[in-house]
DOLO-307071 format. One record per atom (N, C-alpha, C): residue in one letter; x, y, z. Coordinates in steps of 0.02 Angstrom, whole numbers, plus 32768, in hexadecimal, padded with zeros to 4 digits. Example, Ala and Ser with C-alpha at 12.3 -4.5 7.8 and 13.67 -1.06 7.14 Angstrom:
// DOLO-307071
A82947EE48186A82677F1F8186A82947F5B8186S82827F908162S82AC7FCB8165S82858002818A
END
This chain:
// DOLO-307071
X346A04CD1AF9X349804DF1B2FX347004F01B6EX347E04D21BA8X345904E31BE5X3463052C1BF7X342F054B1C11X343305921C23X344D05971C6AX348905B21C75X34A505B61CB9X347A05E21CE7X348205D71D28X345C05FD1D5AX348D06251D85X349D06621D70X34CF06891D95X34B206A31DD7X34DF06B21E06X34CA06D01E45X34DE07191E4CX350D072F1E24X352307751E24X352F078C1DDDX353107CE1DD4X353F07E91D91X358507D61D7BX35B507D61DA9X35F907C31D98X35FC077B1D81X35D6074F1DA1X35D407091D8DX35B607011D47X358207271D39X356307271CF7X3596073F1CC2X35B907741CD1X35EA078F1CA2X3621075C1C94X3639073B1CC8X366D07091CC0X365306CF1C95X361406BC1C9FX35F706871C76X35F4069A1C2CX35E306D91C1EX35E206F01BD9X362806EE1BBBX365907061BE1X369E07061BC9X36B806C01BBCX369F068F1BE1X36B4064A1BD8X368C06241BA3X365B06461B84X363406271B4FX35FA05FD1B67X35E506051BA6X35AF05DC1BC1X356A05EF1BA7X3564062A1B88X352306431B72X351C06471B26X355006341B02X354D06391ABAX359206441A9CX359506631A62X35D6066C1A40X360506981A69X3646068E1A5EX367806B51A82X366E06FF1A76X366C07281AACX366007711AA2X369807941A7EX36D307741A79X370907921A53X36FA07961A09X36CA076D19F1X36B6076E19ABX36770795199DX365D07B719D0X362007DF19CAX3633082819CEX3624084F199AX363E08931994X360608C7199BX361608FD19BEX35E8093619C4X35E8095C1982X35AC09661966X35A6098B1927X359809D51931X357A09E7196AX35700A2E1979X35660A3819C3X35780A7419DAX35740A851A21X35520AC81A29X35280ACD1A5DX35010B0A1A6AX350C0B201AB3X35110B611ABEX35100B7E1B01X34D60BAE1B01X34A50BA31B2CX34670BCB1B2BX345B0BEC1B6FX34470C2A1B6DX34300C4D1BAAX33E80C631B9DX33BB0C4E1BC8X33740C581BBCX33530C721BFBX33290CA61BF5X33020CBD1C2EX32B80CBB1C1BX328F0CB21C4FX32470CB31C42X32220CC91C82X31EC0CEC1C79X31BF0CFE1CB0X31780CF11C98X31560CC11CB8X31130CAF1CA4X30E20CE71CB6X30AD0CED1C90X307B0D221C9BX305F0D1C1CE1X305B0D551D05X30400D561D48X30730D441D7EX30AF0D301D69X30E20D1D1D9AX31120D561DA8X31360D511DDEX31690D821DF1X31AF0D661DEEX31B40D261DD9X31F50D051DD7X320E0D021D90X324C0D191D85X326E0D101D45X329D0CD51D4CX32930CA21D23X32BF0C681D24X32FA0C751CF6X33360C671D0EX33730C6F1CE7X33900C291CDCX33960C161C9DX33AC0BD21C8DX33E70BD41C5CX341A0BAD1C6CX34540BA61C41X34580B5D1C2BX34660B521BECX34670B0E1BD0X34A50B041BA5X34C20AC81BABX34F10AB01B7AX34D00A771B55X34D20A791B12X34B50A441AE9X34E90A2B1AB8X34EC09E91AB2X351A09C91A83X34F1099C1A55X34F909A61A14X34D5097C19E4X3502094319CCX34E5090719CBX350608CC19B1X34D508AB1980X34E308B11940X34B70894190EX347008AF1914X344008841923X33FA08971926X33E208AB196CX341008AB199CX33FD08B719E2X342408F11A00X3409090B1A37X342909411A5DX3433092A1AA5X346C093F1AC1X347709381B09X3479097D1B27X346109821B66X345C09C51B83X346B09C41BCDX348409FC1BE6X348E0A051C2DX34800A4E1C3FX34570A591C72X344E0A9D1C8CX34830AAA1CC1X34940AE91CCBX34C90AF81CFAX34BF0B3E1D16X34E30B4D1D4BX34DE0B8E1D6BX35080BC21D44X34F40C011D4BX35180C371D29X35620C361D3DX358E0C3D1D0BX35D50C401D18X35F90BFE1D17X35D50BC61D15X35F50B841D15X36170B741CD3X35FC0B8E1C9DX36160B7E1C5AX360C0BBA1C2DX36400BCD1C0AX363C0C081BDEX362A0BF31B98X360D0C221B71X35F80C111B2DX36310BFA1B00X366E0C101B0DX36A40BFE1AE0X36B70BB41AE3X369A0B8F1B13X36A40B461B12X368F0B281ACFX36590B441AB3X363D0B281A75X36690B341A38X36990B611A3EX36C10B731A04X36E40B3719E5X36FC0B0A1A10X37210AD119F6X37010A8E1A08X36C60A8E1A26X36A80A4F1A3DX368F0A241A04X36770A4219CFX365F0A1B1996X369909F41977X368D09B4196BX36C2098A1951X36E509611986X36DA097119C6X36F9094B19FCX36D609071A04X36FB08D21A12X36DB08931A24X36BE08981A6AX368608761A76X3666087A1AB7X369308601AEFX36BF08321AE0X36EB08181B14X371408511B33X372C087E1B09X375408B61B23X372A08E11B51X36EC08F01B3EX36C1091C1B66X36A808F81BA5X36A008B61BA3X368D08901BDEX36C308921C14X370008A21C00X373708A61C2FX374708EE1C43X371C091D1C2FX372809631C3EX3728096F1C8AX374C09A21CA0X374C09B61CE6X370E09DF1CF8X36E709F41CC6X36AD0A1F1CD1X366D09F51CD1X364809F91D08X360D09CE1D10X35D909D81CD9X35C50A151CC7X35930A1B1C92X35A809FB1C50X35E909FD1C41X360109DE1C03X35FA09921C08X360D09761C41X3607092D1C4AX35BF09161C45X3592093A1C66X354B09261C66X352D092D1C20X353C09641BFDX3521096C1BBAX353B09361B8BX357B09241B93X359808EF1B69X357908AC1B79X356E089F1BB9X354F08601BCEX3507085C1BB3X34E308931BB8X349E08951B9FX349D088D1B53X34CD08AC1B31X34D008A61AE8X34DC085E1AD4X350A083C1AF6X351907F71AE6X34DC07CA1AF0X34BD07CF1B2BX348407A41B3BX344707B41B0FX343F07F31AFCX340908051ACEX341607E91A88X345607E51A76X346A07CC1A34X345E07811A2FX3472075C1A62X346B07131A5DX342406FC1A69X33FB07251A8AX33B507121A97X338907501A9AX3376076B1A5FX334D07A81A5EX330A079D1A80X32F207D01AA2X32B007CC1AC2X327907BD1A8FX327E07DA1A54X324807D41A24X3240078D1A08X327407631A0EX326F071F19F5X326B06EC1A2DX326807031A6BX326706D51AA4X322006BA1AAFX321A06791AAFX31D9065A1ABAX31C106601B01X31ED06751B2FX31DA067D1B75X31BC06C11B85X31C406F01B57X31AE07341B63X3165073E1B50X314207641B78X30FE07791B69X310107C01B4DX30F707CA1B0CX30F8080E1AF1X30BD08361B0CX30CA08741B1DX309708A11B37X309D08E21B12X306A08F51AECX306D09311AC2X3057096E1AE9X308309A01AEBX307209E01B09X304F0A0A1AD4X301B0A2E1AE7X2FF20A521AB5X30140A8F1A99X2FFF0AA31A5EX30110AE41A43X2FF60B1A1A71X301C0B4E1A7DX30010B831AA8X30360BB01AC6X301F0BD81AF5X304A0C081B18X307A0BE21B47X30AF0C051B5EX30DB0BE51B8FX30B60BCD1BCDX30840BF41BE3X305F0BE11C1FX30370BA11C14X30160B9C1BDBX2FEE0B601BCDX301B0B231BC7X30510B2B1BA4X307E0AF11B9AX30A10ADD1BDBX30B20B0E1C05X30D20AFE1C45X30A20AD81C72X30620AED1C73X30310ACA1C9DX30270A821C85X30240A791C42X301B0A351C27X30580A0A1C36X30930A271C2EX30D10A021C3CX30D509ED1C84X30C70A1B1CB2X30D00A0B1CF9X309809DE1D12X305D09E01CF3X302909B01D04X303F096A1CEEX306109651CB5X307B09241C9EX30AF09091CCEX30D909351CE9X310B09201D1AX30EA09091D5AX30BD09321D75X309C09201DB3X307108E11DACX305A08D41D6FX303208981D63X305908581D6DX309C085D1D70X30C508231D7DX30C908121DC8X30B208421DF2X30B108361E39X307708081E4BX308507D91E76X305007AD1E91X305207B41EDDX303007E81EF6X303207F71F3DX2FEB07FD1F59X2FE507F01F99X2FA507F91FBCX2F9908431FC8X2F5A08571FCDX2F4C089D1FDFX2F6F08B1201FX2F8E08EB201EX2FB209032058X2FFB08EE205BX301108C5202CX305708AF202BX308508EB2020X30BD08EA2042X30EE0921203CX311E09122003X312009401FD3X314909371F97X3180096B1F95X31BE09551F9CX31F709831F96X320109951F4DX320309D41F3DX321009EC1EF9X32560A0B1EF8X328609E81EDCX32CB09FF1EDAX32D60A221E97X32D50A641E98X32D70A8D1E5BX32910AA81E4EX32840AE51E64X32400AFF1E66X322A0B1A1E22X31F10B021E0BX31CD0B1D1DD2X31860B281DEAX316F0B681DEAX312F0B771E0AX30F40B4F1DEEX30ED0B471DABX30B50B1E1D92X30B80AD51DAAX30F50ABC1DB8X30FB0A781DD0X30E30A731E18X30EC0AA81E40X30CF0AA91E83X30840AA11E7FX30650AC71E52X301C0AC21E49X30080A7C1E34X302E0A5E1E07X301D0A1C1DEEX302309E71E25X305509EE1E51X305C09BF1E89X302009C61EB8X300B0A031EC4X2FD10A0F1EEFX2F9209F11ECFX2F8C09F71E8DX2F5209DA1E6BX2F50098E1E72X2F8B096F1E7CX2F8E09271E87X2F7F09151ECFX2F7409461EFAX2F66093A1F40X2FA2093E1F6DX2FDD094E1F51X301A09501F78X302409931F9BX304B09921FD1X306109CE1FF3X30A809DB1FDDX30B50A131FBBX30F60A1F1F9DX31270A3C1FD0X31630A201FD1X319B0A391FF9X31D00A531FC9X31CE0A941FB8X31FB0AAD1F84X32410ABA1F9DX32720AAB1F72X32B90AB61F82X32DC0ACF1F43X33030B041F4AX33260B211F10X33610B4A1F2AX33960B4B1F03X33D10B711F17X33CC0BBB1F04X339D0BCC1ED8X33990C111EBFX33590C361ED3X33220C131EDEX32E30C331EF0X32D80C301F3BX32BE0C661F57X32B20C691F9FX32680C621FB1X323C0C731F82X31F40C6A1F8DX31D30C511F4EX319A0C301F56X31730C1B1F1DX314B0C571F02X31270C4A1ECCX30FD0C7E1EAEX30CA0C981EE0X30B80C6F1F12X30840C801F42X30A20C991F84X30E30CA71F84X31030CC21FBFX31170C901FF3X31120C501FE4X31260C1D2014X31710C142014X318F0C06204EX31D80BFF2050X31F10BC3202AX322B0BCB200AX324C0B951FE6X328C0B85200BX32940B47201FX32D00B332043X330C0B2F2014X33480B3D202FX33850B322009X33AB0AF62025X338B0AD12052X33AA0A982073X33880A58205AX33A80A36202CX338B09FA200EX337E09C32042X33AC09BC2071X33A3098720A3X3366099320CEX335509D320D9X331A09E42101X32DA09CA20E0X32D209D720A0X329409C2207FX329409772071X32CE095B2061X32D009132055X32BD08EC2094X32D2090520CDX32C308E3210CX327908E1211CX3252090F2100X320A0912210DX31E108F020D6X320008DE209EX31DB08CE2061X31C108852060X3183087F2047X3167083D2037X3176082B1FEEX3186085D1FC6X319808541F80X31C308901F6BX31E908871F35X321708BC1F1FX320E08C71ED4X320D09061EC0X3211091A1E7AX325009441E73X327D09301E47X32BC09541E3EX32C509651DF4X32E209A01DE7X32ED09B41DA2X3331099C1D89X333B09A01D48X337A098C1D29X33B409B61D3FX33A709F11D5BX33DD0A1D1D74X340609FA1DAAX33E709CB1DCEX340B09A81E04X344709801DE9X3445096F1DA9X347D094B1D8BX34BC09761D86X34B209B61D79X34ED09E21D70X35050A011DB1X34DA0A061DE3X34F20A261E21X350909F31E56X350B09B31E42X352809801E6DX34FA09631EA2X34BA09741EA0X348C095C1ED4X3466091D1EBFX3469090A1E7FX344108D21E67X345308921E8DX349408831E94X34A908461EB6X348F08451EFEX3490087E1F20X347908811F65X342E08751F69X340908921F3BX33C008891F3AX33AD08411F2DX33CB08231EFBX33B807DF1EE8X33CD07AD1F1EX340507B91F40X3419078C1F76X33E907921FB1X33D307CE1FC1X33A107D71FF6X336107B11FE5X334A07B91FA7X330B07981F93X3311074C1F94X334C07321F81X335606EA1F86X335306D21FCEX337806F51FF9X337D06DF203FX333A06E42064X331407182054X32D507242077X329907082052X32A506E92018X326F06CD1FEFX323B07031FDEX3254073D1FC9X322907761FB7X3226077B1F6CX31EA07821F4EX31E5078A1F06X320807C91EEEX322B07C31EB6X325007FB1E98X323A08041E50X321C083E1E41X320A08501DFDX323C08851DE6X3259087B1DACX328808AC1D91X326808D01D56X326909121D5AX3250093D1D24X328D09581D00X329B093D1CC5X32DA094D1CA4X32CE09671C5DX32E209A61C53X32ED09BD1C0FX333609AC1BFFX336409CA1C24X33AA09B81C1CX33B809781C44X33E5094F1C29X33F909121C4BX33C408DC1C4CX339308DF1C20X335B08AF1C24X337108671C17X33A0085D1BEAX33B708181BDDX33E507FF1C14X3407082D1C36X342E08191C71X340008011CA8X33CC08281CB6X339C08141CEAX337B07D21CD9X336D07C71C99X334B07881C84X3374074B1C97X33B607501C97X33E107181CA7X33D706FF1CEFX33B707281D1AX33AE07161D60X336706FE1D70X334006F01D3CX32FB06DB1D48X32F5069A1D6EX332606701D6BX332406331D92X335306351DCEX336C06701DDEX339906741E17X338E06B41E3FX334E06C41E4BX333D06FC1E76X330B072C1E5AX330A07371E19X32D807631DFAX3298073C1DEDX326007551E07X322007341E00X31FF07441DBDX320507831DA9X31E507991D6AX320B07D61D50X320207E21D0FX322808171CEDX31FD08391CB9X3200087C1CB9X31E508A31C82X322108BE1C5BX322808A91C1DX326308BA1BF4X324F08E61BBAX327009201BB6X3267094C1B7CX32A6094D1B53X329E094F1B12X32D709551AE6X32DA099C1ACAX331409AF1AB2X331D09F11A95X32FD09F41A50X32DA0A2B1A3CX32CF0A681A62X329B0A5E1A99X32A80A781AD5X327C0A6F1B0EX323C0A961B04X320A0A861B2EX31C70AA21B25X31C50AEE1B25X31F10B0E1B4DX31EF0B571B51X320A0B791B13X32290B531AE6X32460B6F1AAAX32170B6A1A6EX31DA0B541A79X31AC0B4C1A41X31650B5C1A57X313D0B761A29X30F60B801A35X30CD0B481A16X30ED0B1E19EEX30CA0AE619CDX30C80AA919FAX309C0A7A19E8X30980A3C1A0DX30DB0A171A0BX30F009FF1A45X312E09D81A4BX3120099B1A77X314F096C1A77X3145092D1A9BX317809271AD2X316009141B0EX318D08FD1B42X318008B21B4BX31AE08911B6EX31AB08481B74X31AB08351BBEX3177080F1BD2X317207FC1C18X318407B11C20X31AB07A41C53X31C107601C63X31AD074F1CAAX31A1070F1CB5X319806F41CF8X31C806BA1D00X31E406B31D3CX321806801D46X3200063A1D36X31C2062C1D42X31A905E81D36X31A605D41CEDX31AC06051CBFX31A705F51C78X31E805FC1C53X321F060B1C77X325E06161C54X327905D51C37X328D05D51BF9X32A9059A1BD9X32EE058C1BF4X3305054F1BECX3347053B1C05X337A05391BCDX336705501B92X3395054F1B5BX339C05951B3DX33D805A91B31X33E605E91B11X33EC05DE1AC7X33C806071AA0X33CD06021A57X340B06291A42X343906081A21X3474062A1A0AX3464065419CCX3487068B19C6X347C06B6198CX34930692194DX346C069B1919X347E067B18D9X34B806A018B9
END
């Protein structure tokens, strides 16, 4: 089956509902649902990260979406298990739709069996060691000249360091943080940093807050490389590798911050993406 090239998340969702990516989602059932609230503060830092996640398990795969506090209550999970993905893909709540879309695409084409993915093992160790290794792997997908301006949409302090190590000048943007670990200002105006950027790194959070479509359209129009760093929504972002996303770092659940043991993330580059989707057996 040819792999469609969507231009928006809504177009991708409609394609899934129409069966363009594999089996009908009405026949794919959620076996378990998770609502997670997680905080972390890395050693030596002054920033506490607050993360909310919805996770939906389908067979051997998980779909995930991060969201802002208050967008989704834990009691959603009370009845979500047993629902067909088609029902959740039509939800009025964005995190539910994204998690369901990610679950479906992860189910029909798991990262671990994709021949296009480059597995990258994060080492056993402390949160700080694993975060540095993870963000170096993300920044390693950037192909920029020294001094290139890199917009970082969704600030993670170790990723700022990794971008600098690649020779880039980081332009941080975040809706919740006002300064970096080093006291530098963080913009809350995405258009401001995009307008200055020679390259863009965006997190999977952009899928749930509605900015992903805007970012990818800007990068298409301006021919700017776009690297997506996705724990949540990683299979959704992968669908855009031939239509605006240049490269992708994809993590599957459990994410790196939930383990001290070695785990694997999967790196993709647009030039190596296959044109065929493997249907789930």
